[in-house]
C-alpha positions in Angstrom: -0.1 -24.0 -8.4 -2.7 -26.7 -7.1 -5.0 -26.4 -4.5 -3.8 -29.0 -2.1 -3.2 -29.0 1.6 0.4 -29.5 1.1 3.0 -27.1 0.0 5.4 -28.2 -2.2 8.9 -26.7 -2.6 7.9 -25.2 -5.8 4.8 -23.5 -3.7 7.4 -22.3 -1.1 9.6 -20.8 -4.0 6.6 -19.1 -5.6 5.3 -17.7 -2.4 8.6 -16.3 -1.5 9.0 -14.8 -5.0 5.3 -13.2 -4.8 6.3 -11.6 -1.2 9.5 -10.0 -2.9 7.8 -8.8 -6.2 5.1 -7.2 -4.0 7.4 -5.7 -1.5 10.0 -4.2 -4.7 7.3 -2.9 -6.5 5.7 -1.1 -3.5 9.5 0.4 -2.7 9.8 1.1 -6.3 6.7 3.4 -6.4 6.9 4.9 -3.0 7.5 8.4 -4.5 4.6 8.6 -6.4 1.6 9.4 -4.0 -1.2 7.1 -3.9 -0.2 5.1 -7.0 1.0 1.6 -6.0 0.9 -2.0 -7.6 0.2 -3.9 -4.2 -3.5 -4.1 -5.1 -2.7 -5.5 -8.6 -0.1 -8.2 -7.5 -2.3 -9.0 -4.4 -5.2 -9.8 -6.9 -3.0 -11.7 -9.5 -1.0 -13.7 -7.0 -4.6 -14.6 -5.5 -5.8 -15.8 -8.9 -2.5 -17.8 -9.1 -1.9 -19.1 -5.4 -5.7 -19.3 -4.6 -5.8 -20.2 -0.9 -2.0 -20.6 -0.3 -1.9 -16.4 -0.6 -2.7 -16.9 3.2 1.0 -17.4 3.5 1.8 -14.1 1.2 -0.1 -11.6 3.0 1.1 -11.8 6.5 4.5 -12.1 5.4 4.2 -9.2 3.3 2.4 -7.3 6.2 4.9 -8.4 8.7 7.9 -7.3 6.7 6.0 -3.7 6.0 6.1 -3.2 9.8 9.7 -4.2 10.2 10.7 -1.9 7.6 8.4 1.2 8.2 7.3 0.7 12.0 4.2 -1.0 13.7 2.1 2.1 13.6 -1.7 2.5 13.4 -1.4 2.1 9.4 0.1 -1.3 10.0 -3.3 -2.2 11.8 -5.2 -1.2 8.7 -3.2 -3.5 6.5 -3.9 -6.5 8.9 -7.7 -6.4 7.4 -7.5 -4.5 4.2 -5.2 -6.6 2.1 -6.8 -10.0 3.1 -9.9 -8.3 2.2 -8.9 -7.8 -1.3 -7.8 -11.2 -1.4 -11.1 -12.6 -0.3 -13.0 -10.5 -2.8 -10.4 -11.7 -5.6 -10.8 -15.4 -4.7 -14.6 -14.9 -4.8 -14.8 -13.7 -8.3 -11.5 -15.9 -9.5 -13.5 -18.0 -12.1 -13.7 -14.5 -14.1 -11.1 -13.8 -16.8 -12.5 -9.9 -17.4 -10.0 -7.2 -17.4 -12.8 -4.7 -16.9 -14.3 -6.7 -14.0 -10.9 -6.9 -12.2 -10.1 -3.2 -13.1 -13.3 -2.0 -11.7 -12.8 -4.2 -8.5 -9.3 -2.6 -8.1 -10.7 1.1 -8.7 -13.5 0.4 -6.3 -10.7 -0.9 -3.7 -8.7 2.1 -4.1 -11.6 4.4 -3.8 -12.7 2.5 -0.5 -9.1 2.4 1.0 -9.6 5.5 2.8 -12.8 4.4 4.4 -11.3 1.2 5.3 -8.4 2.6 6.9 -10.3 4.9 8.7 -11.8 2.1 11.0 -9.3 2.4 13.8 -10.0 5.8 14.1 -13.4 5.0 15.6 -11.7 3.1 18.3 -9.5 6.1 19.2 -11.6 9.2 18.8 -15.4 7.9 17.9 -17.2 8.2 15.0 -16.4 12.1 14.3 -12.8 11.2 14.2 -13.0 8.4 11.8 -15.3 10.2 9.5 -13.0 13.3 9.4 -10.0 11.3 8.6 -11.9 9.5 5.8 -13.3 12.9 4.4 -10.1 14.2 4.3 -8.4 11.5 2.5 -11.1 11.6 -0.2 -8.9 13.3 -3.0 -6.1 10.8 -2.4 -8.7 7.6 -2.3 -9.6 9.3 -6.1 -6.0 9.3 -7.3 -5.8 5.8 -5.6 -8.7 4.4 -7.2 -7.9 5.8 -10.6 -4.2 4.6 -10.7 -5.5 1.2 -9.5 -8.1 1.0 -12.4 -5.4 1.9 -15.0 -2.7 -0.4 -13.5 -5.2 -3.4 -13.6 -6.5 -2.3 -17.1 -2.8 -2.2 -18.5 -1.3 -5.0 -16.9 -3.9 -7.7 -16.0 -3.9 -9.2 -19.7 -0.2 -9.4 -20.1 0.9 -10.7 -16.6 -2.1 -13.4 -16.8 -1.0 -14.7 -20.2 2.4 -14.8 -19.0 1.5 -16.8 -16.0 -0.7 -19.2 -18.2 2.2 -19.7 -20.4 4.7 -20.4 -17.3 2.0 -22.8 -16.1 1.4 -21.0 -13.1 -2.2 -19.7 -13.4 -4.8 -21.8 -11.3 -7.4 -23.2 -13.4 -9.9 -23.3 -10.5 
Protein backbone atom coordinates (compact mmCIF):
# COMPACT_ATOMS: atom_id res chain seq x y z
CA UNK A 1 0.00 0.00 0.00
CA UNK A 2 1.23 3.45 -0.75
CA UNK A 3 0.78 6.44 1.53
CA UNK A 4 -1.28 8.51 -0.90
CA UNK A 5 -4.38 10.52 -0.09
CA UNK A 6 -6.42 8.81 -2.78
CA UNK A 7 -7.84 5.36 -2.09
CA UNK A 8 -7.43 2.91 -4.92
CA UNK A 9 -9.68 -0.06 -5.63
CA UNK A 10 -6.88 -2.26 -4.32
CA UNK A 11 -6.74 -0.21 -1.10
CA UNK A 12 -10.50 -0.55 -0.59
CA UNK A 13 -10.35 -4.31 -1.16
CA UNK A 14 -7.43 -4.67 1.23
CA UNK A 15 -9.17 -2.54 3.87
CA UNK A 16 -12.26 -4.77 3.61
CA UNK A 17 -10.11 -7.86 3.92
CA UNK A 18 -8.33 -6.43 6.96
CA UNK A 19 -11.65 -5.73 8.70
CA UNK A 20 -12.84 -9.25 7.92
CA UNK A 21 -9.63 -10.88 9.18
CA UNK A 22 -9.73 -8.95 12.46
CA UNK A 23 -13.39 -9.79 13.04
CA UNK A 24 -13.20 -13.46 12.06
CA UNK A 25 -10.13 -14.06 14.22
CA UNK A 26 -11.79 -12.29 17.15
CA UNK A 27 -14.87 -14.48 16.84
CA UNK A 28 -12.76 -17.63 16.44
CA UNK A 29 -10.99 -16.99 19.75
CA UNK A 30 -13.93 -15.67 21.77
CA UNK A 31 -14.12 -18.91 23.76
CA UNK A 32 -10.56 -18.46 25.07
CA UNK A 33 -10.66 -15.81 27.85
CA UNK A 34 -8.30 -12.89 27.33
CA UNK A 35 -6.56 -14.41 24.32
CA UNK A 36 -7.12 -12.46 21.13
CA UNK A 37 -5.43 -11.63 17.86
CA UNK A 38 -7.08 -8.23 17.46
CA UNK A 39 -4.01 -6.53 18.92
CA UNK A 40 -1.74 -8.49 16.56
CA UNK A 41 -3.79 -7.70 13.47
CA UNK A 42 -4.26 -4.02 14.29
CA UNK A 43 -0.52 -3.70 14.69
CA UNK A 44 0.27 -5.66 11.51
CA UNK A 45 -2.32 -3.90 9.38
CA UNK A 46 -1.11 -0.53 10.70
CA UNK A 47 2.35 -1.46 9.41
CA UNK A 48 0.80 -2.49 6.08
CA UNK A 49 -1.79 0.25 5.59
CA UNK A 50 -0.25 3.15 7.49
CA UNK A 51 -2.72 6.02 7.77
CA UNK A 52 -5.30 4.10 5.78
CA UNK A 53 -5.82 2.10 8.96
CA UNK A 54 -8.09 5.03 9.87
CA UNK A 55 -10.71 3.31 7.69
CA UNK A 56 -10.28 -0.13 9.27
CA UNK A 57 -10.54 0.65 12.97
CA UNK A 58 -13.84 2.60 12.93
CA UNK A 59 -15.44 -0.05 10.71
CA UNK A 60 -14.23 -2.83 13.03
CA UNK A 61 -15.54 -0.97 16.10
CA UNK A 62 -18.91 -0.34 14.44
CA UNK A 63 -19.23 -4.01 13.44
CA UNK A 64 -18.42 -5.02 17.02
CA UNK A 65 -21.19 -2.76 18.30
CA UNK A 66 -23.66 -4.14 15.77
CA UNK A 67 -22.84 -7.73 16.74
CA UNK A 68 -22.53 -7.41 20.52
CA UNK A 69 -24.42 -4.22 21.34
CA UNK A 70 -23.27 -0.72 22.11
CA UNK A 71 -22.42 -1.06 25.82
CA UNK A 72 -19.79 0.70 27.88
CA UNK A 73 -17.17 -1.74 26.58
CA UNK A 74 -17.83 -0.32 23.12
CA UNK A 75 -16.90 3.19 24.26
CA UNK A 76 -13.56 1.77 25.39
CA UNK A 77 -12.89 0.43 21.91
CA UNK A 78 -13.30 3.93 20.45
CA UNK A 79 -10.05 5.08 22.05
CA UNK A 80 -8.14 1.86 22.86
CA UNK A 81 -7.72 0.49 19.32
CA UNK A 82 -6.82 3.83 17.70
CA UNK A 83 -4.24 4.34 20.48
CA UNK A 84 -2.64 0.99 19.63
CA UNK A 85 -2.55 1.87 15.93
CA UNK A 86 -0.98 5.25 16.73
CA UNK A 87 1.72 3.68 18.92
CA UNK A 88 2.44 1.14 16.18
CA UNK A 89 2.58 3.90 13.57
CA UNK A 90 5.14 5.76 15.70
CA UNK A 91 7.50 2.76 15.72
CA UNK A 92 6.70 1.58 12.17
CA UNK A 93 10.27 2.01 10.93
CA UNK A 94 11.43 -0.77 13.24
CA UNK A 95 11.51 -4.41 12.16
CA UNK A 96 12.02 -6.03 15.56
CA UNK A 97 9.89 -8.97 16.65
CA UNK A 98 10.98 -8.31 20.24
CA UNK A 99 9.93 -4.65 20.13
CA UNK A 100 6.52 -5.43 18.65
CA UNK A 101 6.05 -8.32 21.09
CA UNK A 102 6.84 -6.05 24.03
CA UNK A 103 4.48 -3.34 22.79
CA UNK A 104 1.75 -5.92 22.22
CA UNK A 105 2.29 -7.41 25.68
CA UNK A 106 2.30 -4.03 27.40
CA UNK A 107 -0.89 -3.09 25.57
CA UNK A 108 -2.55 -6.26 26.90
CA UNK A 109 -1.31 -5.50 30.42
CA UNK A 110 -2.64 -1.94 30.18
CA UNK A 111 -5.94 -2.85 28.52
CA UNK A 112 -7.84 -3.01 31.81
CA UNK A 113 -6.46 0.36 32.91
CA UNK A 114 -7.45 1.85 29.56
CA UNK A 115 -10.90 0.30 29.81
CA UNK A 116 -11.43 1.58 33.35
CA UNK A 117 -11.53 5.23 32.21
CA UNK A 118 -15.30 5.39 31.50
CA UNK A 119 -15.96 4.14 35.02
CA UNK A 120 -14.42 7.34 36.35
CA UNK A 121 -17.31 9.26 34.78
CA UNK A 122 -19.86 6.80 36.15
CA UNK A 123 -18.67 6.36 39.73
CA UNK A 124 -15.55 8.40 40.27
CA UNK A 125 -11.96 7.43 40.93
CA UNK A 126 -12.84 4.65 43.39
CA UNK A 127 -15.04 2.86 40.87
CA UNK A 128 -12.45 3.25 38.13
CA UNK A 129 -9.62 2.03 40.36
CA UNK A 130 -11.60 -0.94 41.74
CA UNK A 131 -12.69 -2.01 38.26
CA UNK A 132 -9.09 -1.92 37.07
CA UNK A 133 -7.67 -3.76 40.12
CA UNK A 134 -10.32 -6.50 39.88
CA UNK A 135 -9.26 -7.16 36.29
CA UNK A 136 -5.49 -7.39 36.82
CA UNK A 137 -5.42 -11.23 36.67
CA UNK A 138 -7.15 -11.02 33.28
CA UNK A 139 -4.72 -8.31 32.13
CA UNK A 140 -1.79 -10.56 33.03
CA UNK A 141 -3.20 -13.31 30.80
CA UNK A 142 -4.01 -10.77 28.09
CA UNK A 143 -0.51 -9.28 28.14
CA UNK A 144 1.22 -12.66 28.14
CA UNK A 145 -0.94 -13.99 25.33
CA UNK A 146 -0.38 -10.85 23.26
CA UNK A 147 3.38 -11.14 23.72
CA UNK A 148 3.45 -14.80 22.66
CA UNK A 149 1.10 -14.29 19.69
CA UNK A 150 3.22 -11.44 18.33
CA UNK A 151 6.43 -13.36 19.02
CA UNK A 152 5.18 -16.36 17.04
CA UNK A 153 3.28 -14.65 14.21
CA UNK A 154 5.09 -11.37 13.49
CA UNK A 155 7.89 -12.72 11.31
CA UNK A 156 5.86 -15.21 9.21
CA UNK A 157 3.06 -12.68 8.58
CA UNK A 158 5.44 -9.82 7.84
CA UNK A 159 7.43 -12.03 5.44
CA UNK A 160 4.24 -13.18 3.71
CA UNK A 161 3.07 -9.59 3.32
CA UNK A 162 6.43 -8.49 1.94
CA UNK A 163 6.37 -11.39 -0.56
CA UNK A 164 2.86 -10.39 -1.56
CA UNK A 165 4.09 -6.82 -2.13
CA UNK A 166 1.73 -5.32 0.45
CA UNK A 167 4.11 -4.14 3.16
CA UNK A 168 4.72 -0.42 3.48
CA UNK A 169 8.36 0.54 3.13
CA UNK A 170 7.81 3.78 5.06
